[in-house]
N, C-alpha and C positions, 0 to 999 in steps of 0.2 A: 292356175289361182283363178279365183271369181274375180272378175273387170271390176266389182266395188272395191275390194280388198288392196287391188294392184292401184286404184286412184287414189286411196286412203292411204296408205306407205309409201306415196310418192307425192304426198303432202308437203308443205313447207312448214304446218305448222305441227308440233310434239304431238298436241293433244287427238287430233285426227289420226298422227300415224299410231298412237297408241290404242286409240279404237280399232283402226285395222288391224293390227297386232292381235289385239286380245281374239277377233272374230278368226282368225289365222289358225291360232292356236286353238280353236275349240274343232275347225274342221281336222285339224290334223289328229286331233286327240278322236274323232271318231273315224279317221283313216286307220289309225293304228287300233282302236278295236274293231275295226271290219277288217283289220289285218289287208289290207290294199297298199301294201309295200310298194307297188311301182309307182301310184299316185304319190304316193310320201316323196318317194326317189324323185318325180319329176317336180313337184313343190320346191323340193332344196335343190335343186339345178336352176329353177326358175330365179329366186331368192338370188343364189350366188351369182349368176351369171348377169341377170339383167337389173341388180340392183349393188348386191355387195362390191362389185367388181366396174362399177359405174364411175370410175375415176372423175370424169367432169362433169357426175349430177351431185352434187352434195346431200341434197335430197332424198335423192334414190338412195344413195351411200346411209343414210341414217335411217331410212326407212327398213332398207335390206338387214341392216345389225338389227335392229327391233324384233325384225320379223325371224331371223334364224335364233333368236332370244327365244321367243315364243314359242317356235318350233324346237327348240331342246326342252323346254320346258313341258310341251305336249307330251313328246317323246317318251320320257320319263325312263324305264328301265328298257328302253331299246335304244335310247340316245349311244350307246355304245357302240352300235353297228355303224351310224351314222356321223359318229364324230369327226372321220376322216375328211367329211365333206363339209361338217360346218365350221370346223375350227380355222382353216388354212384363209378363209376369207377373212375372217374376224381379227387374224395375225395380220394382215397386209394392210388391215384398215390402222393399225397402230404407229404407221410412218404417212398417214396422209399430211398433208400440208394446213388443212383446215383444223382449227383447235376442238371443234366441236365434233368431227367425227374421230378424232383420238378420244376425246372424251364416252362419244357412244359406243366405240369399241372397247373401252375399259368395263362399261356398263353391262354389254353384252356378254364379254368373256367373266363377268360374274355371275351373271345368271346360269350359263355355260357350264360353269365348275360349278355352283351350288347344286345344279342339277348331277352332272356325270362325278364329283366325288372322286376316288381313287383312280377313274380312267383316266381323268384330267393329267393323270401323270406322267402318260405317253406323250405328252407334249410339253414337260416339264420344261425343257431347255429352250424350246422354240419362248414360251410365256414368260421365263425368267430374263431371258434377254431383252425382251420387249418392255418389260418392267426396269431392268438396269437403265436403260436408254429414257422412258417415261420419268421416272423418279427424278431427273434432272431436268424437266422441261420446264420453259418458261410461261405455261399457262398454269394459273391456281388451281382451276379448275380440275386439268387434267392430272397433275399432281394428285390433288386429293382421290381423284378417283383410281388412280394408280396405286393411292396407299390402300383403300379398301379392297379390291382386289389379291394385292400382295398380304393382308393379313390373311385373305380367306384360302390361299395359296399355301401359306406356312399351314394353316390350321390343318389342311390336309394333309399334308408333306408331316406334319408332326402323329397323326394319327396312322397314315396308311404307307408311307414309303418304305419301311425296311419288310414290309410283309404283303403287301397286295400285288396279287396277280391279276392281268385283266382278262375278261371275262373271255375273249378274243382267244387266249392264250389257255385256258383252264380247259380240261378234258372233261369226256362225260362223267358226271356222278361228283365230281368234285365239290365242294363245300369249303368257303373261308371260315366257318365255325366250327368244322370239324377238326379237330386236332388229327387223328389216325388219317385223314385226308392227305391234310398238311404236310407230316412226318414222309407219309411216301410219296409225296410230290416235290420235295424240297428242291428239287433241281429244275423246277419251272423258273421263268424269267419274270423277276418281278417288273412292273409297270415301270417305278422307279431305279434310275440305276447311277449310282453315284460316279461308275465308270466314266459313262458318258458324258456325265457334269463337268467333270473336273476339267476338261480340256477349255470347255466355256469358262469356267472360273478362271484357271490359267490366263485366259487371253484378257478378262475383263480386269483383272485385279489390278493391273497398272494405270488405271484410271484415274486423271487428274480433279475432277467433279468433287468438292466435299460432301453432294447429297449420292452422288452414286458410291462415294467410298463405304459412306455411312448405312447404306443398302446392301452393299457385299458384305460389310462385318456383320450386319445382321443376321444374313443368312448362314454367315460360317457359323456364328455361335447357336443358330437353329441345327443345323446338321450335326453339329459336335454334340450337343444335347442328346441327340437320338442314339441308345447304346448298341444297337445292331449294326448301326451304319459304320460306325469305327472311321469318322474322318481323319483321325488323328495318324491313320496310316498312308494317308496323300497329305500329310504336310510339310513336305518338299515342294509342292507345287506350286504353292501360293505363299509361305512363309517369305520370300524377300518382297512380293509386294506389301505384306501386312507390314513388315518393317519398315517400308518407306510411309506407309501412312503415319507414323508418330510424327514425322516430322511436318504434319499437316497442319497449317496456322488457324484451321477449326479447331476449338477446345474439344467439341463435341466428339469427333470423327478421331483424336488422340487417346479422348476416355475410351470410347468404346472399342479403339484397337489393345486399349492396353488391357484392359479387362479381356477381353478374347486371347490374347498372347498368355496371360496369367491362367485365364483354365485350359490352355495347352500344354504351359508348362507342369501345371499342377496334376494334369494327366498322365502326362510321361513319369512323372515321379512316383503315382500309384502304380502303374502297371510296372515299373521295374520294381515297385517293393513286394507287389503281388508274385512276379516270377523270381526274385530273391527268397521270398516265404515257401512257393513251390519247390525251390532247389534244395534250401535248405533241410525243407520236411524229406525231403526223397533220400538225403544223403544219410540224416537221421535214423529214418526207418531202415537203411540200410546197413549203416553200423550194427544197429538193433537185430536183423535178420543173421548177420555174420555173428554176433555173440553168442545168440541162442545155438548155430548150428557148431559152435567151437565147445560150447558147452554140451551136447550132444554126442559130440565127437571124444570129447574129451572122458564123459563117464561111459565107459563100455559097457558096465556090470550093472545091471537094473532088474529089479524085479519086473514079470510081463504087464502087472496089470499097472504098474507107474508108467512103464513104457507106452501104454496103450494111450495113458491120460497124458501123456505129454505129447504125442503125437497128435492128439485129438486138438488141445492147446494150440500147437505150432498151428494146424489146420486154420483151426479159427482165426491166428491170429492173421495167416495168410490172407484168408479172406476179410477182414477188418484192415488190411492195407490193399487190397483190391478196389475195396467199396471205397474209401478214401483216395485213393486217386480216380477214380470215376466220377469224382465229386468237381463239378465245374464252378470256377471262379471266374467272374465277369473280369477280362484283361490280362487272360493268362497265356489264350492265343493271338493276342496283338502283337504285330510284328512291326517296329518302328526302324525306320531306315536313319540311322543314327549319323550314318556318312554322309548322305545327303543334308541333312540338316545342318551339319556342323559345315559341310562345304558354302553352303549361304551364309552361314553367321561370319568366317572368317573372311567372305567375301565383302559382306557392310564392315567388316573392321577397315576394309581399306577407302570408307568413304568418311574421310573426317568431319566434312561440312553436314551431315545429318547425324546430331548428337544425340538424341534420343534415339535413333535405331544401333548406334555406336552403343550406349549403354545400356538398352537392352540386349545385345548380343554377348556384351561381357558377361550380363547377368546369366545368361544363359548357359556360357562356357564355364562357369562357377559350379551351377547345378550341373552341367554334364559329367564333370569333375568327382561329384558325388556319386551319379547314377552309374556311368559308365565311361571310367577315366581311361580304359584301354582303348574306346574308341576315339578320343581327345588323342591321344600320342601320338598317331601319324600325322596329325596338322600343329604340332607345338613349331616345326619350322617356322609355319606360316602363320600361327599367331603369334610368336615373338615379334616376327618379322613387322607388325601392325600393333602388338599391345607394349612395348617397350616406349614407342613415341606414345605412346597415348597416357604413361605414366607422367608423362611432361607437359599435360595439356592443360589449359589454362581455366576450365572448368573443374570445381573442386571434383563436383559427383565421379564426373568420367574419372579421374586420378583415383579416387579411393578404389570404383570398381576394378580399374586395372591392376590396382598394387592387390587387392583380394586375388584376382585371374590369377598375379604371377606369381604370389605366395603359394596360393592353391597347386599350381602348375609344378613350379618347383619341388613340392612338397613329394607330389606325387612321381617324380623323376629321380629323387632322391629315393626313395621308397622301392624302387624297381631294383635298386642295387641290392638293397637287403636282401630283398626274395630270392633274386639270383644266388646271391653267396648263400644262403640257407640251402638250397638246392644242390648247389654243389658241394656244400659241406656233406648234404645228407649222402650222396653219393660216394663221396668218398669214403664215407663213415663204412656204408655197407660192402665197397670192394676193400681188401685187404692192399696195403700197398707199403712203400718203402716207408723209412722213418721221415721222409722230406713231407710226409702229409701233413706230419705236424706244424712244418714250417709254413706250408701253404695255408694252415688254418689260422696261425698267428699273421700272417700278412693277411688275409681276409678280417680278423679281427683289428688289426690296425689301420685299412681301409674303413670300415664299418666304422671307427672310432674317429677317423680324420672326416667322416662323412658326416657324421653327426655333429662334430664341430662345425663344420661348413655350414650347416644349418640352423646351429646356435648364433654363428657368427652373421651371418648373410642373410636371412629369411626372419628370426626372429619370432618362428609361431611353433605350434606344436607338431607331431608326427601326423600323418594321415590316420592312421590305426588310433591315435590317441584325441585328436582332436575334432575330425570330423567323419570316423569311421568310413572313409572309403570302400567300397568291396573288393577284397581281392580275390584273384581267380582261385577258386577251391580246386585242392590239389587229393585226388581219392587216397587211400592209404596203400590199397593193394597194386593200385593202376599205375602205369608211367605219366610223369607230371605233362600235362600242355605246354609247348611249347610257350614262353613268354613273349608278349609283344616287344620289341625294341624299337627304340630311337633312331631316327635318321641321322646320325651324327653329323656325316658329311653337310647335308641340306641345313642342318641348327647351324654348323659353326660358320657356315656361307652368311646364313640369315643372321647372324651376331655380327659376324665380322664388317657388313655393310651399314651397319646400325655407329660404326665409329665415325661415320659422316656426320651423325645427327647433329642438330645445333645444339640442342637441350644437353647440357652435364648429366641429368637424371638419366635420361636414357643411355647414354653412352657408360655411367655407372653401372646401370643393369645388364647392360650387354655384357660387360666386363665380371660381374660377378656372376653371371649366368654361364662364362666360358672358364671360370674357375671352378666350378660348381660340377661343370660335364669330365673337365680335366680330373677330375680330385674322382671320379665316379670312372671313367673311364679312359685311362690316361694315353692307352695303346689306340683306341680309336680316334681321341683328339688328334693324336699326333700325324696318325696316316695323312691327316686333309693339313697339316701345319705348312704347304710350302707357300700358299696365298696370304697365309694368318698371319707368321711369324714376320714380314717386312711391316704388316698393318700395326701388327704392335709393337716393334719399334718406331715408326711414324706419331703412334701415340704417344710417346713417351715427351711431343712437342705438344701435348695439349694444353690448352691456357686453363683448366682446373684442374687444381693438385686434387683432389677427390680421383679424377680420371689417372692421373699419371700413378697416383699411390697404387690402386686395382692393377693396374699395368704392369707395374712392377710387382705386385704380389703373383700374377699370373703367369711372367715368362718366369719369376724366380721356382714358383710351383713345376714348370717345366723342366728347366734347368736341372731342378733337384732328384727329378723324376728319369731322368737322361742319362745318356752314357758321356764321358768326359768329350769327345769331338763336340757332341753340339753344345756342350757350355762356354768350351773353347771359340766355337762359332759365335757364339752369343755375346762372349766380349768381344771379338773383333769387332763383328757388326756394331756393336755399342761404341765402341770406340771410333770407328768408322763416322758414324752419327755425328759425335761430337766434334768429329774433325770438319764434317760438312757444315755443321748447324751449330757455329760459335756462340750466340746466344741463347740456345738449348745448354749448352756447356757450363755458361754463364749464370744463367736463371735458376737451371734446374739440377744443375751436375751436384751438387752437394746432395739434394734431395734425393735423387736419383741412387748414387753411391751407397747413402744412409740407409734406405730401403731396402736396397740389394742386400748388404751386411747385416740387416735386421732377420730377412727371410732366409738366406742360405750362409756359409761358414765364408766369414770375414777374410780369415787366411787364405782359401781356395780362391776369394775374387782378387785380392790383393796379388796372390802369387799370379794368376794367370794376366791381370793385368800390367803385371811387370814384364813378364815376358814380352807380350804382344808389342810395350811400349819403347822394350829394349832394340826392337827391329822398326821400328817408326823411322821413317825417311823422313819426315816434315821436323825437323827440331824445333823450330817455334812451338807448335802444337803440343810435341814431347812435354817440353820446357811447361807450357802452361798445364797439362793435364796431370803431371807430377807434382806440381804445385797446390791442383786442388784435392790428389788423392793424399797428400802430406799434412792438408791443413784438418781433411778428414780425420786422419791417421792421429792427429795432434788431440784435437778440439771432441770427437765425434765419442758420446757416453756407447753407441753401439762397438765403437772398437776398442774397450778398456781390455778385453783378453788378450786380442792381436799387441797392445801396447806391452804386460806382461809378458807375452811371448819374447818380444823384442829386449826387454831388459833382460831376460835368461840366457843370456851367449854359452853358458858352461852346456848345453845340452847339445844333440849334434841339429834336433829339427829348430832350434833358434837360430843355430850359428846360419844352418841353408837359407831359411827366410831372411836372415839379415842380408844375406849375400845376393839373394834376389832381387831383393827390393832395392840394393845400394849399385846393381849394375844397371838399373834403369833410374834412378832417382838420379842417375849422374847426368843428366839433362838438365837439372837445377840446382845450381852450387849450392843454393841457400837450403834445398829441401834436402841436398847428401848432408849438409852439417847439421840440421837440424834430427836426422836418423841417424846420425851419431849420439848425438847427445841422449835421443830416447835409450839407444842402444848401451850406454853408459861409457863407450866407445871412445874417452876424450883424448886418449895420445892421436887417433885417429883422426878425431874431429881439429886436433890441433895442426896436423900434418895437412888436411885440407886448407888450413887457413894459409897456410906458405905458399899455395897455391893460388888461394885468392889474390896474393899480391902480382901475379903475372896476368890476372886477368882485367878486363874494362869492366871498371864499376862503373855499372849503368843506373839510372834511376831507379829501375826495376827491381835492381839485388838490392839498393839501400830500402826500397819500400818493404822487401820481403825482408830485410834483417831488422827493419824498426817493428815490422809484426811479429818477428823472432821473439823479440827482446819486451815486447808485450804479452807475449805466451808464458817466457819466464818467468812470470809475475803469478802465473795461473794454478791452479791444483794440479794441474799435470806433473809441475818440474817441481812440486815440493820436495821428491828426494834429492832433487841436484840442489836446490838452496840448501838442503841441511847437510850435504855431504861438502859445502863449503866450511862445515866446522872442523873437518877431518882433513886438512891439507896435507900429510902425509899419505895419507889413501890414495889422495884425487890431486895429484899436483899439480896434472895437465889442463885441469879444467878450469882451475884460476888462469890459464894461459888463453883457453879458448874464449874466457869469459872477457879477459883485458884482451884478447886479438880484437873480438867484435869492438869492443870499446874504441878500438884504436881506426876500424873500418868506417864507425859511423860518425858524420860532423855532428860538430854541437848542436842535438836539438833537446827535445823532451826524452826522445825516447835514449837519449847519451846521457841524459841527465837523472833517471830512472835506471840506469846500470850502472852509474858509475854511486850514487846512492846505496846499491844493493852492495856492491864492490868496498865500499867505503865501512859498512857497518862491521863487516869480516876483516877489514882490511889488517889488522894488526895479528890477527891470527896467519893469514897468508904471508906475510911481510917475512915472520920470523920462520915458515914451515914451508918458503916457496919451492924448496928442494930437501929432496930427502939428504939426512947427515949419514956419511960413509959410515961409521960405527953405530948405529940406531938398530938396534935389534929386539924393538918391543916384540911382545907376543902378538899384537894385534897385525904390527905391519908382515910378519910371518905368516901368520893364518891367513890372511886375506892382504895380498900384496897387489893392490890395483894398477901401480907402477908396471908391475910387469904382466898385466893383463892380456898385452900384444905379444909377447915374446912367446916363442914356439908356435905361434898359431899359423905359420907358414908351412907347418908339415900338417895343418890337418884341414879342414873345408875352407876355413877363412885364411884366405892369403892377403894380406893387408898389402902388402909392396904392390902385387899386380890389382889390387881396386882402385890403390891412387893412382896408378899409370890408367887404368881404364877411364878414372874421372877427368885426367888431363887430356887424355885422347878426345875425350866425349867434348869436352869444353873447347877444345881447339879447334874441332869440328864444326861448333857452333858459332864459335868467333869466325871463320872462313866465311860459314854461311851466311853468315851475317853481313859479313863486308862485300862478296857479291850480292846478295840481296839489296844493301845499297849503294853499289854502283850502278845497279839498276834503276835504282829508283832516282837516282840525283845526275847520272848522266858523267859526263868528265867535266863540267863546270863545276860543281859547286863540289863534288867528291864528300866524302863520309861527315856524317851532320855529327858534332859533338854536342853533348847538352852540358851546360854549366848551373850550379845550384847554389843559389846564395841569395837571392831577391826573391826565390821561388820563380824565375823566368827559365826560359830554355834558349839557350844564344848559341847557333851555329857556329863552327871553326872552319876553315878552309881546310881545305884538302892539306896545303901543304904544311901546316902547322901539325896534323894527327897523322895523316897515311905512313904506314910503317911499310916497311920491304914488303915486296911481292911472297907471300910461303907458296912454294910446289903444292899444288893440291893434285891428288891422283883419282882420276874419275871423277872430275864436280860432275854434282847433281845436275840434270836439264833445268835449266832457269825455268823458275815458274814465275806465275803472273803476277805482278807487286799489289802485294797483300797491304791492308793499313796496318801498321806497326802500335804497340799500344803504348808505346812511350809518351805519345802526348796526355794521353788521358792519365797515365801514371804518374807524370811530371805534374800535373794538375794535383793529383793525388798527395805529391810531396813538397806541395808548398808549404805547409806549417813547418819540415824539416828547414827549409829554405830560408825562412822568415826566421827561424831562430838564430841561423848562422848570420843574417846579414843583422840581428842585431847587435850583433859583437863586431859588426865592418869588418866582417869577413868573406872571403869567398873561394868556395869549394870547387873544384873543377874535376870532372871526370869526363 
């Protein structure tokens, strides 16, 4: 360069540097005109090495920048050949510590890009990276300069990014304006490459600065607006960062990101509609072509001209079809990686702190269930693991969005079963088979009915085909159906089982609802993985929420109903073990569990199985408590009304076997056994039991149970018994039973109630307390209740054996109770005895009450002392003691 130009460019005043740049521009323009390219290269090397790269001379760097900009303007169309020399030093100045150097670098790059236009896109990644950093610069002037440069680069990208080929890459004879040459050279690389840019965007998308985030969102929106680039195909590369932008505290960032995500989602929906429309169009055209071929094959005799006409029309139709298939629709060849997008969305569900990102992910998943539900299905276990906890979120919008996803996903999973069953029925209808086929179809129909009822009860929403029109996989008429995507039941069951530990009731209820639906849809697949599920379901019975227990019982009942008898028996055994170890559960939820099971399953089957299990129970105390609970439900529960009717009908074989099964296990509780006989109208057997009661130790617990039984006798369940008091000739032992209860009770409110009831019919009872020897009335001969137990020892019910069984079980309970009392009291106090009179319990010494030792065969191993229910029951029985003490009496047992 001329020495004068060198001094001017190195001056500290901007105006002098500008004068030097203008002079340099004139010189280079003359050199280009003279085609003195070596001299031009020498000038550019001097500008770069002596000025632009002079790190410790800020004025020289500023002069070098303005000189390079002037040189670029002077070069004009020849600039492309020298960009590799001019651009790198300007890019290096973007990171200078001096703010003025950074500003002049923006100014120089602006002038260079304005001349180079599309050629500058070769350095797009470097310029973008520099602008990404300058957008967050602390100096306002630098930010303004970067913003001007950013606008210019955006304009260039919008105009040229999709099609511009660098001059250095163009072959001879190539013209950017000639469409024929462009079509023939479509394989030439463009100056801008989206594949090269995406890795840079992936690295920068995790920036935290709000200005940088705004800059990135703006560029993403711009690139997505260019049709030929198809940025949506690279969406998984930066979607995760965009979702994080939603939680930015800067409102502008949130609004811009939300708009960007909305555009991407709308574009995905548009592409899906285009592809669906093309597929349906091809299918309809294929069906029409087959119909024409069938019509030609069916009409074999035609006149020659007509045949020619038909052939010509057929050829014309084929040409129309071919031409229509060649029509290109924007978006038809765009491939979207739904799997990668769903992986990002499900990963965002695992970040509960980012509420906005979670809400947007849920919205996208709902839309994907409409667009491509078959792609969402493999992610169902992971979605459920995070979706169901979101249903209990404290944010109302998240709860509503999670509920929508849950409903849509459940609808689709249920609809898969319907499609699979229809395909099975179609294949069975094509292949002739034995008459069992009809049974299978009936089973499928019943399964579909149960699934539809599940949707109505659990989901409360229309099916996908009716409500949202979820696209289903089309099955060609003449081709084999494509294999349908199936759910990973093992992973789904595991995810749902882990949600039993969630703190929120709504999440646990939703998890059980899903398990109920999955079991209805595919019982064998769910049962195949029940090794860890079944204990979890049993443990869930102790859940504090009643709605969770109800759902849990519904699922257990459903599994038992569709399983073999061994599974049902195992369920009952485990349920009894749970009650045995968790007495609080038995006390608080025992009645609810039994009634819910009787509602869902056969109540008689439940009672038969439980009775068999209780009869083998070693823990006498637990067996007595369990029988007491079962007996209370048997008498009072509306769900067991049919069982009570069966017990009152001892004339049938089924009724007799059922009564015997209950009696043998009910023997653990004396009052329950007596009430069972009253239910079965076996009054003579009940009276015989009262004779054995005299040999038993009348504890507070027994008296409380008798008190409750007297109250139940006044309930509607025993209406038939009270009416039978009017017929003493038919039911003589009924009077003895009730008067026997009266003799057992201390004088209390229950005693007074039963006495009043008996006094109301006392005149009838006294007259007919025993049947007359010569009484042969028609009613007595036709239905002789006193002889109801006669002749039964030859049948199923052997009454004497049942009495001996009762006596043996009660004796065994007495021995176990004495052993337990001896272990509790030691040798000092002996057996504590309760005195009832003033509502208190007074212990007596062992000398007063201890009976002679009874030999015991194989006594059970001494168990650790457990708290006896006597103290609590004694407090409950205080009102009976108070009634007795009012008369100045003391009752001792």
